[in-house]
C-alpha positions as CSV (number, residue, x, y, z in Angstrom):
1,M,4.4,2.0,-5.5
2,R,6.1,5.1,-4.2
3,R,8.5,3.0,-2.1
4,Q,9.2,0.7,-5.1
5,I,10.1,3.6,-7.3
6,T,12.4,5.1,-4.7
7,L,14.2,1.8,-4.2
8,L,14.5,1.3,-8.0
9,V,16.1,4.7,-8.4
10,A,18.4,4.1,-5.4
11,A,19.6,0.8,-6.8
12,T,20.1,2.3,-10.3
13,T,22.0,5.4,-8.9
14,S,24.1,3.2,-6.7
15,I,25.2,1.0,-9.6
16,V,26.0,4.1,-11.7
17,L,28.0,5.7,-8.9
18,L,29.9,2.6,-8.3
19,A,30.7,2.2,-12.0
20,F,32.1,5.8,-11.9
21,L,33.7,6.0,-8.5
22,L,35.6,2.7,-8.4
23,P,37.5,3.4,-11.6
24,A,38.0,7.0,-10.5
25,A,39.4,5.9,-7.1
26,S,41.8,3.4,-8.9
27,L,42.9,6.2,-11.3
28,V,43.6,8.5,-8.4
29,A,45.9,5.9,-6.8
30,R,47.7,5.3,-10.0
31,V,48.1,9.1,-10.7
32,A,49.5,9.7,-7.2
33,E,52.0,6.8,-7.6
34,A,53.1,8.0,-11.0
35,R,53.5,11.6,-9.7
36,A,55.8,10.4,-6.9
37,L,57.8,8.2,-9.3
38,D,58.2,11.1,-11.8
39,A,59.6,13.2,-9.0
40,G,62.1,10.5,-8.2
41,Q,63.0,10.2,-11.9
42,A,63.5,14.0,-12.0
43,Q,66.0,13.7,-9.1
44,L,67.8,10.9,-11.0
45,Q,68.1,13.0,-14.2
46,F,69.4,16.0,-12.1
47,L,72.1,13.9,-10.4
48,I,73.4,11.9,-13.4
49,P,75.6,14.7,-14.9
50,S,77.1,15.5,-11.5
51,V,77.8,11.8,-10.6
52,G,79.3,11.2,-14.0
53,L,81.6,14.2,-14.1
54,D,82.2,15.8,-10.7
55,R,84.4,14.8,-7.8
56,R,83.1,12.9,-4.8
57,E,83.0,16.1,-2.7
58,D,81.0,17.9,-5.3
59,V,78.6,15.0,-5.6
60,A,78.0,15.0,-1.9
61,A,77.3,18.8,-2.0
62,T,74.9,18.2,-4.9
63,L,73.1,15.5,-2.9
64,V,72.4,17.9,-0.1
65,G,71.0,20.5,-2.5
66,A,68.9,17.9,-4.4
67,S,67.2,16.4,-1.3
68,D,63.6,17.6,-1.1
69,G,62.7,15.7,2.0
70,A,60.1,13.5,0.2
71,S,62.5,10.9,-1.1
72,S,65.9,9.5,0.1
73,V,68.9,9.7,-2.4
74,A,72.1,7.8,-2.1
75,V,75.0,7.2,-4.4
76,R,77.4,4.2,-4.4
77,W,80.7,5.5,-5.5
78,T,83.2,3.7,-7.7
79,D,85.0,2.4,-4.6
80,G,81.8,0.8,-3.2
81,T,81.2,3.3,-0.5
82,W,77.9,5.2,-0.1
83,I,77.4,9.0,-0.3
84,G,74.3,10.5,1.4
85,G,73.4,7.4,3.4
86,P,73.4,3.6,3.0
87,G,71.6,2.1,0.1
88,A,69.9,-1.2,-0.4
89,L,72.1,-2.6,-3.2
90,D,74.4,-5.5,-2.4
91,A,78.1,-4.8,-2.5
92,A,78.6,-7.4,-5.2
93,E,75.7,-6.3,-7.4
94,Q,76.7,-4.2,-10.4
95,P,73.5,-3.1,-12.3
96,T,74.0,-2.2,-15.9
97,T,70.6,-0.7,-16.7
98,A,68.2,1.5,-15.0
99,S,65.5,-0.3,-12.9
100,V,62.6,0.2,-10.6
101,R,62.5,-2.1,-7.6
102,E,59.6,-2.6,-5.1
103,A,60.6,-2.7,-1.5
104,V,58.9,-2.9,1.9
105,D,59.5,0.8,2.6
106,G,58.6,2.0,-0.8
107,T,59.9,2.0,-4.4
108,R,63.6,2.3,-5.3
109,L,64.9,3.8,-8.6
110,V,68.3,2.5,-9.5
111,Q,70.4,4.2,-12.2
112,P,74.0,3.1,-13.0
113,V,76.4,5.9,-14.2
114,R,79.7,5.4,-16.1
115,R,82.7,7.4,-14.9
116,A,86.2,7.5,-16.1
117,D,87.4,5.8,-12.9
118,G,84.6,3.1,-12.8
119,A,80.9,2.7,-12.4
120,A,78.7,4.5,-9.8
121,V,75.1,3.8,-8.9
122,I,72.4,6.3,-8.0
123,E,69.6,5.0,-5.8
124,V,66.4,7.1,-5.1
125,L,63.9,5.7,-2.5
126,V,60.4,6.9,-3.0
127,P,58.6,6.2,0.4
128,A,55.3,4.3,0.4
129,D,53.5,7.3,2.0
130,Q,54.6,9.4,-0.9
131,L,53.3,6.9,-3.4
132,G,49.8,7.3,-1.9
133,A,50.0,11.0,-0.9
134,G,46.6,12.6,-1.2
135,V,44.8,9.4,-2.2
136,T,42.9,9.0,1.0
137,R,41.7,12.6,1.0
138,T,40.6,12.3,-2.7
139,W,38.8,9.1,-1.9
140,L,36.9,10.8,0.9
141,V,36.0,13.6,-1.5
142,L,34.7,11.1,-4.0
143,S,32.8,9.2,-1.4
144,G,31.2,12.4,-0.1
145,L,30.3,13.4,-3.7
146,G,28.7,9.9,-4.2
147,I,26.6,10.2,-1.1
148,V,25.4,13.7,-2.0
149,L,24.5,12.5,-5.5
150,L,22.7,9.5,-4.0
151,V,20.7,11.7,-1.6
152,L,19.8,14.1,-4.4
153,A,18.7,11.2,-6.6
154,L,16.5,9.8,-3.8
155,L,14.9,13.3,-3.2
156,V,14.2,13.6,-6.9
157,A,12.9,10.0,-7.0
158,D,10.6,10.6,-4.0
159,R,9.1,13.8,-5.5
160,L,8.6,11.9,-8.8
161,A,7.1,8.9,-7.1
162,R,4.8,11.2,-5.1
163,S,3.7,12.9,-8.3
164,L,2.9,9.5,-9.8
165,T,1.3,7.9,-6.7
166,R,-0.9,10.9,-5.5
167,P,-3.2,10.6,-8.6
168,V,-3.5,6.9,-8.1
169,T,-4.3,7.4,-4.4
170,D,-6.9,10.0,-5.3
171,L,-8.4,7.4,-7.7
172,A,-8.5,4.8,-5.0
173,T,-10.1,7.2,-2.5
174,T,-12.8,8.2,-5.1
175,A,-13.5,4.6,-5.9
176,H,-13.9,3.8,-2.2
177,R,-16.3,6.7,-1.8
178,L,-18.3,5.5,-4.8
179,G,-18.3,2.0,-3.3
180,S,-19.7,3.3,-0.1
181,G,-22.6,5.0,-1.9
182,D,-21.3,8.6,-2.3
183,L,-22.2,9.0,-6.0
184,T,-21.2,12.7,-5.9
185,A,-17.5,11.6,-5.5
186,R,-15.4,12.7,-8.4
187,V,-11.6,12.7,-9.1
188,A,-9.7,15.6,-10.5
189,P,-7.7,13.9,-13.4
190,S,-4.0,14.5,-12.9
191,G,-0.7,12.8,-13.3
192,P,0.5,10.8,-16.3
193,P,-1.8,10.6,-19.4
194,E,-2.7,7.0,-18.6
195,V,-3.8,7.9,-15.0
196,R,-5.7,11.0,-16.2
197,S,-7.5,8.7,-18.7
198,V,-8.5,6.3,-15.9
199,G,-9.7,9.3,-13.8
200,A,-11.9,10.6,-16.6
201,A,-13.3,7.1,-17.2
202,L,-14.1,6.7,-13.4
203,N,-15.9,10.0,-13.4
204,R,-18.0,8.9,-16.5
205,L,-18.7,5.6,-14.8
206,A,-19.9,7.4,-11.6
207,G,-22.1,9.6,-13.6
208,R,-23.6,6.7,-15.5
209,I,-24.2,4.8,-12.3
210,G,-26.1,7.8,-10.8
211,E,-28.2,8.1,-14.0
212,L,-29.1,4.4,-13.9
213,L,-30.0,4.5,-10.2
214,V,-32.2,7.5,-10.7
215,A,-33.9,5.9,-13.7
216,G,-34.5,2.7,-11.7
217,R,-35.9,4.6,-8.8
218,E,-38.2,6.6,-11.0
219,D,-39.4,3.5,-12.7
220,A,-40.2,1.9,-9.3
221,A,-42.0,5.1,-8.2
222,D,-44.0,5.2,-11.4
223,L,-45.0,1.5,-11.1
224,A,-46.0,1.9,-7.5
225,H,-48.0,5.0,-8.3
226,R,-49.9,3.2,-11.0
227,L,-51.0,0.6,-8.4
228,R,-52.8,3.3,-6.4
229,T,-55.7,3.5,-8.9
230,P,-56.6,-0.2,-8.8
231,L,-56.1,-0.2,-5.1
232,T,-58.5,2.7,-4.6
233,A,-61.1,0.9,-6.8
234,L,-60.5,-2.3,-4.8
235,R,-61.0,-0.5,-1.5
236,L,-64.3,1.0,-2.7
237,D,-65.5,-2.5,-3.7
238,V,-64.4,-3.9,-0.4
239,E,-66.2,-1.2,1.5
240,A,-69.4,-2.0,-0.4
241,L,-69.2,-5.6,0.7
242,P,-71.5,-6.7,3.5
243,G,-70.7,-9.2,6.2
244,E,-68.0,-10.0,8.7
245,H,-65.1,-10.3,6.3
246,R,-65.2,-6.6,5.2
247,E,-63.0,-5.3,8.0
248,R,-60.4,-8.0,7.4
249,L,-60.3,-7.3,3.7
250,L,-60.0,-3.6,4.3
251,A,-57.1,-4.2,6.6
252,G,-55.4,-6.2,3.9
253,V,-56.0,-3.4,1.3
254,D,-54.6,-0.8,3.7
255,A,-51.5,-2.9,4.3
256,V,-50.9,-3.1,0.5
257,S,-51.5,0.7,0.2
258,R,-48.9,1.3,3.0
259,G,-46.5,-1.0,1.1
260,V,-47.0,1.0,-2.1
261,D,-46.4,4.3,-0.2
262,E,-43.2,2.9,1.3
263,V,-42.0,1.9,-2.2
264,I,-42.6,5.4,-3.5
265,T,-40.9,7.0,-0.5
266,E,-37.9,4.6,-0.8
267,A,-37.7,5.3,-4.6
268,R,-37.6,9.1,-3.9
269,R,-34.9,8.8,-1.3
270,T,-31.4,9.3,-2.6
271,V,-28.8,6.6,-2.3
272,R,-26.6,8.6,0.0
273,E,-29.5,9.3,2.4
274,G,-30.3,5.6,2.5
275,L,-26.7,4.6,3.3
276,G,-26.0,7.4,5.7
277,A,-29.2,6.9,7.8
278,G,-29.2,4.8,10.9
279,C,-31.6,3.7,13.6
280,D,-31.8,2.1,17.0
281,A,-31.9,-1.7,16.4
282,V,-33.6,-2.4,19.7
283,A,-36.4,0.0,19.1
284,T,-37.0,-1.1,15.5
285,V,-37.0,-4.8,16.3
286,A,-39.2,-4.3,19.4
287,D,-41.8,-2.5,17.2
288,R,-41.8,-5.3,14.6
289,V,-42.0,-8.0,17.2
290,A,-45.0,-6.3,18.7
291,F,-46.6,-6.3,15.3
292,W,-46.1,-10.0,14.8
293,S,-47.1,-10.9,18.3
294,V,-50.7,-10.6,17.5
295,L,-50.5,-13.2,14.8
296,A,-48.3,-15.4,17.1
297,D,-51.1,-15.3,19.8
298,E,-53.7,-16.4,17.2
299,E,-51.5,-19.3,16.1
300,G,-50.5,-20.3,19.6
301,R,-46.8,-19.7,19.1
302,A,-44.7,-19.1,22.2
303,A,-42.4,-16.2,21.5
304,T,-39.2,-15.5,23.4
305,V,-37.9,-11.9,23.1
306,D,-34.5,-10.9,24.4
307,L,-33.6,-7.3,23.7
308,A,-30.4,-5.6,24.8
309,D,-30.6,-2.8,27.4
310,G,-30.3,0.6,26.0
311,P,-30.2,1.7,22.3
312,L,-27.9,-0.1,19.8
313,P,-27.4,2.3,16.9
314,V,-26.7,0.6,13.5
315,R,-26.1,1.8,10.0
316,A,-29.4,0.9,8.5
317,P,-32.6,2.9,8.0
318,S,-35.4,1.9,10.3
319,P,-37.7,1.0,7.3
320,D,-35.0,-1.3,5.9
321,L,-34.3,-3.0,9.1
322,G,-38.0,-3.4,9.8
323,A,-38.5,-4.9,6.4
324,A,-35.6,-7.4,7.1
325,V,-37.1,-8.4,10.4
326,D,-40.5,-8.8,8.8
327,A,-39.0,-11.0,6.1
328,L,-37.3,-13.2,8.7
329,L,-40.4,-13.5,10.9
330,G,-42.6,-14.0,7.9
331,N,-40.5,-17.0,6.9
332,V,-41.0,-18.5,10.4
333,F,-44.8,-18.1,10.2
334,A,-44.9,-19.3,6.6
335,H,-42.6,-22.3,6.8
336,T,-43.3,-23.7,10.3
337,A,-46.5,-25.3,11.6
338,E,-48.8,-23.4,13.9
339,G,-47.8,-23.6,17.5
340,T,-44.1,-23.7,16.7
341,A,-42.1,-21.5,19.1
342,F,-39.8,-18.8,17.9
343,G,-37.4,-16.3,19.5
344,V,-36.0,-12.9,18.7
345,A,-32.9,-11.5,20.3
346,V,-30.9,-8.3,19.8
347,R,-27.4,-8.1,21.3
348,P,-24.3,-5.9,20.8
349,R,-21.9,-6.8,18.1
350,S,-18.1,-6.8,18.7
351,G,-16.7,-3.7,17.0
352,G,-20.0,-1.8,17.1
353,G,-23.4,-2.3,15.7
354,A,-25.8,-5.1,16.7
355,E,-26.8,-8.7,15.9
356,V,-30.4,-9.7,15.4
357,L,-31.1,-13.4,15.9
358,V,-34.4,-15.0,14.8
359,T,-34.7,-18.6,15.9
360,D,-37.5,-21.2,15.5
361,S,-38.2,-24.8,16.6
362,G,-39.3,-25.9,13.1
363,P,-37.9,-28.5,10.7
364,G,-34.8,-26.5,9.8
365,L,-33.5,-25.0,6.6
366,P,-34.2,-26.6,3.2
367,A,-31.4,-29.0,2.0
368,H,-29.9,-27.2,-1.0
369,G,-26.7,-25.2,-1.5
370,D,-27.7,-21.6,-2.1
371,T,-30.4,-20.7,0.5
372,L,-29.4,-17.1,0.5
373,G,-29.5,-16.7,-3.3
374,R,-32.0,-14.3,-4.6
375,G,-35.2,-16.2,-5.8
376,R,-33.9,-19.5,-4.3
377,S,-36.4,-21.4,-2.1
378,G,-36.9,-25.0,-1.4
379,T,-40.5,-24.6,-0.1
380,G,-42.3,-23.0,-3.0
381,S,-42.0,-19.4,-1.9
382,T,-40.5,-16.5,-3.9
383,G,-37.2,-16.9,-2.1
384,L,-36.8,-13.1,-1.6
385,G,-37.2,-12.9,2.2
386,L,-33.7,-14.0,3.1
387,D,-32.2,-11.9,0.2
388,I,-33.9,-8.8,1.5
389,A,-32.4,-9.4,5.0
390,R,-29.0,-10.2,3.4
391,R,-28.9,-7.0,1.4
392,T,-29.9,-4.9,4.4
393,A,-27.1,-6.5,6.5
394,E,-24.5,-6.1,3.7
395,A,-25.5,-2.4,3.1
396,S,-24.8,-1.7,6.8
397,G,-21.4,-3.3,6.7
398,G,-22.5,-6.6,8.1
399,A,-23.6,-10.0,6.9
400,L,-26.3,-12.6,7.2
401,R,-25.5,-16.0,8.6
402,L,-27.7,-19.2,8.8
403,V,-27.3,-21.8,11.6
404,D,-29.2,-25.0,11.1
405,S,-29.8,-27.7,13.7
406,P,-32.1,-30.7,14.2
407,R,-34.2,-28.6,16.5
408,G,-34.8,-25.7,14.2
409,A,-32.9,-22.9,12.5
410,T,-31.3,-19.6,13.5
411,V,-30.8,-16.6,11.3
412,V,-28.2,-14.1,12.4
413,L,-28.5,-10.6,11.0
414,E,-25.2,-8.7,11.6
415,L,-25.5,-4.9,11.3
416,G,-22.6,-2.5,11.2
417,P,-22.2,0.6,13.4
418,P,-23.4,4.0,12.1
419,A,-21.1,5.8,9.6
420,G,-18.8,8.4,10.9
């Protein structure tokens, strides 16, 4: 916008300057011409009495005194001869009135004078260079003045545009910070009233978003905390059970308890902490694959694990990435038959970050259009597994891609590099 404002002012100023300078330049040329012709007319008026009354010798002396070097003066005497130099009139031409004649070498002023012994003619030549004397210099001054005014206008326009665009730029910067999760970002309202109003509204919106997020996290923490009491009672009941299934049930209760604790911990964590945290994708995925390998052995599933050498830092907290990997592997175990092979790979991503690939040799993805939609599932599940992975990928600056084939499906979890 700053460039557009400067160009607009430059175009407007140029039009105004041209509308002023072109007529001024034309007026300067006309004034210079009129001044030179007036000087020639003054010489004519000075010579008329002498030519009309004096003798030839006196007229010749008067011509010498009247010559100013700027114009050429000649008199055709009554006998047809010239005094002061040859003129341009034909010998047979007898003008009866004063006239102004344009010539190649300038402008000639012709004035007939009646004498007692006949008619004489005074001819004053105003050279072309005298008709335009000082015009070029004045034009240069006007051009310089126009350039100075244009430069001043551009400087003023640039400062004005900067005062208008800086508040808008601050608004955009604050909006980007809010979009990246920095809910402490605020803009100092400045600039025109409309821009200040937008800045104040953005600050109120940021405050409201923070309040809603805090309220939502508190509600999640409260709800999870309420689950602890029935879980404790359930654990006591399971511990009182006899038989071989008691340990398995206790393990299930402990898993639910750990999940509740993670929900409370996540709810207490600020949004900025969640977005700014990162982890090593290789280590996190390796930990989750080790967890699921026990179940894979029980179901006779062949697992192929291909992890990159060395750490691959990504912009995703380890619990979030672990939950995403659990969701993807859980889908494999839930939606493919026992004995179906699967694979997990972690490899570097172009531009930083990492890609986590989960493949299986099952029947492929369900045939409907929005597999990644929250709550969408073609197999009777909740449909939240892929959405959890998708949100984790997008929060890190990446994305989730699905690749289907007749021999199974591949889910690609793209994770962005750490912030900063």
